[in-house]
C-alpha positions as CSV (number, residue, x, y, z in Angstrom):
1,M,-145.8,95.6,62.3
2,K,-145.7,99.1,60.9
3,I,-149.0,101.1,61.2
4,A,-149.6,103.4,58.2
5,Q,-149.2,107.1,58.8
6,D,-152.7,107.9,57.9
7,K,-154.1,105.4,60.4
8,Q,-152.0,107.0,63.1
9,K,-153.6,110.4,62.2
10,H,-157.1,108.8,62.4
11,F,-156.2,107.3,65.8
12,Y,-155.1,110.6,67.3
13,V,-158.1,112.4,65.9
14,G,-160.2,109.6,67.4
15,I,-158.8,110.4,70.8
16,G,-160.0,114.0,70.6
17,I,-163.4,112.9,69.2
18,G,-163.7,110.4,72.1
19,I,-163.0,113.0,74.7
20,A,-165.4,115.5,73.2
21,T,-168.3,113.1,72.8
22,E,-167.8,111.6,76.3
23,L,-167.7,115.0,77.9
24,F,-170.9,115.9,76.0
25,F,-172.8,112.8,76.9
26,S,-171.5,113.0,80.5
27,Y,-173.0,116.4,80.7
28,L,-176.3,115.2,79.2
29,L,-176.5,112.0,81.3
30,P,-174.8,112.7,84.6
31,A,-176.4,109.7,86.4
32,H,-175.6,107.2,83.7
33,A,-171.9,106.8,83.1
34,V,-171.9,103.5,81.2
35,I,-174.7,104.6,78.9
36,A,-172.9,107.9,78.2
37,A,-169.7,106.0,77.3
38,L,-171.6,103.7,75.0
39,L,-173.3,106.6,73.3
40,A,-170.0,108.4,72.9
41,A,-168.4,105.3,71.3
42,A,-171.4,105.0,68.9
43,V,-171.3,108.6,67.9
44,S,-167.6,108.6,67.5
45,F,-167.7,105.7,65.1
46,A,-170.7,107.2,63.2
47,G,-168.9,110.5,62.8
48,A,-165.7,108.8,61.5
49,Y,-167.6,106.6,59.2
50,S,-169.7,109.5,57.9
51,F,-166.5,111.2,56.8
52,E,-165.5,108.0,55.0
53,L,-168.8,107.9,53.2
54,Y,-168.5,111.5,52.2
55,S,-165.1,110.6,50.6
56,K,-166.7,107.7,48.8
57,F,-169.7,109.6,47.4
58,T,-168.0,112.9,46.5
59,G,-164.8,111.4,45.2
60,R,-162.8,113.7,47.4
61,G,-160.4,111.7,49.4
62,H,-160.0,108.0,49.7
63,Y,-162.7,105.8,51.2
64,E,-161.3,103.2,53.5
65,L,-163.2,101.5,56.3
66,M,-160.0,100.9,58.3
67,D,-159.7,104.7,58.7
68,A,-163.0,104.8,60.6
69,I,-162.0,101.8,62.7
70,A,-158.7,103.5,63.6
71,A,-160.7,106.5,64.7
72,L,-162.9,104.3,66.9
73,I,-159.9,102.6,68.4
74,G,-158.5,106.0,69.2
75,A,-161.8,107.2,70.6
76,I,-161.8,104.3,73.2
77,P,-158.8,105.7,75.2
78,G,-160.3,109.2,75.1
79,I,-163.6,107.9,76.4
80,L,-161.9,105.8,79.1
81,V,-159.9,108.8,80.4
82,V,-163.0,111.0,80.8
83,L,-164.9,108.0,82.3
84,L,-162.1,107.4,84.8
85,F,-162.1,111.0,86.0
86,R,-165.8,110.9,86.2
87,L,-166.0,107.8,88.3
88,L,-163.2,108.9,90.7
C-alpha cells in the first residue's frame, strides 16, 4: 500500500512535534513521565488538528483529518524516543 507524499510529510513533522512537546512536558513534570507523555500526545494532536482547522476556515490549504492523524502517528515515535532516554 502506497502512502501519499503529503501524509509522509505530516508524519515526519509529527516526529519533530512529538520530540519537542515531550521534552517540554518532561521539563515541566520531571516526576511524572507517563503524564508528560500523554500530555505531549494530546498537545501534538491538538496542534496538528488546529492547522487543519485553519485550512478549513480560511480556505488556504486543504482540510483533511488524515493529515492530523498522520502527524499524531509520527508524534508517537518522537515521544517514545524521548521517554526511553528519560527512563533509562
